[in-house]
N, C-alpha and C positions, 0 to 999 in steps of 0.2 A: 416480407423478408424471406430470402431464399434459404434453403436448408444449408446447415453448416457442413463444410467439407470434413471428411474423415481424416484425422491426422495419423500418420504412421507413428508408432511409439517412439522412434528415435528422431523425429523431425525437430530440426532447429532452424529458425529463420536465417537466411543467408543473404549477403550483399549481392549474390549472383542472380537473384530473382527479383521481379518487380516489387517495389516497396509497398507494403500493406496490401498485398494480394490476399485473396480469401484464406489461404493457408496460414499466412502470418497473423491475420486478424483472429482466426480461430485459435491459434497457438496462444496469443496473448489473452484472449477471452478465457481459455481454460486455466491459464496461469493465474489470472486475477480471481477467477471463481474458486480455485484451490486455496489461494491465500485468504480469501474472504471466509471460506469454510473453516480454515485453521483458527482464524481469529474468533469466530463465533463459538467454536468448540472450546477454546481456551476460556472465553468469557463465561460459558456455562459451567465449566469446572471451577472457576473462581467463585461464582455465585454459590455453588454447592458447597465449596470449601468454607467460604465466609459464614454461611448460614449454619454449618455444623460446628464451627469452632466456638468455644465458650470464652468470652473475654473476662469472665468473672474468675480470674486466677487469684489464689490467696497470696501469692508472692508478687510484690509490686514490680520487680524486675521482669518477671515472666509476662506480666500483664502489659508492661510498657513495650516489651519486645514484640508481643503479639499485635499491639496497636500500631506499632511502626510497620510491621509486616503487612498489615491490612491497608495502611495508608499507601504503601508502595504499590501493592497490588491494584488498588483502586486508581492510582495515578496512571499505572501502566494501561489499565482497561480504558481509561479516559482517552489516552493517546491513541489506543487502538480504535475507539469509537470514531475519532476524527479520521483515522486512516480508512475505516469502512466507508465513510462518505466520499473519500478520494477514490477508493476502489470502485464504488458505484458510479461516480462521475466518469471514470476511465471506461467502464463497461458501456456507459451511455455514448461516449465518444466512439467506441467501436461500432455501436449500432448506427450512428449517424455519419460514419466514415470520416471522422475528423481525428481519430486516434492516431498517434504517432507523428503528428505534425505540430510544430512549435506554435503556441498560441500567439507569440509575439511576431514571428517572422513568416510563419506559414511554411517554413522549410521542414523537411523530414528530420525527426529526431533520430540519432544513430541507433541502430539495432542493439549495439552493446549497451548504450545508456538505458534503453527500454528493457533489456534483459535484466539489468541490475536494479532498475527502478521503474517497474511497469506502470506506475501512476504519474510518471514525468509528463509535464505539460510544456516544458521549455527545452530547447536544445541546450547542450552543454554551454555553448557560447553565451546564449541569452541568460542562462542561469548564473553564469559567472559575472555577467554585467549587472544583474540584479543584486548579487551579493556584494559586489564592489560599491554599488550605489548605497546599499544599506549601511556598509561600513563607513562610507564618507559622511552620510547623514547622521550616523550614530556618534561619530567622532567630533561633530560640530559643536 
C-alpha cells in the first residue's frame, strides 16, 4: 500500500477532480477514522459513567429514572457498536478501492451523499429503490 497523500486542511472533495482519487480516498479515510474515534471515546465515557453511578437510590422515582437513563445509553451504544462495524467495512472498502461505488450498480455514489453518510454502500437511487421495495413488502 502506498503512502497516504497529505491533505491540505481546507481540502474538500470536488466533482471537478477524478472520482475517488488518492486525495478523496484519504479525505474519507480521515473522516471515518475521526468518527470512529468519537464513538469509541463516547463509549468509554458511558462505561465510566455507568460504573460510577449507584442504582441503589432510596427514592423509587429516582431509581426508575436512572434505570431508564441507563437503558437509553446502552441502546445508543449498541447502535454505535453496529455503526462501528459499518465504519470498519467502509475503511476496508477504501483499502481495496471499492469505496464510493454502489454495491448494486457499480456506479459512483455522489460526493454529497458520501459527505453526508460516509458509510453509504448504495447510490441514492439504489437506496430509494430498496426503501420502496421494503415498504411494498411490509405493506403486503
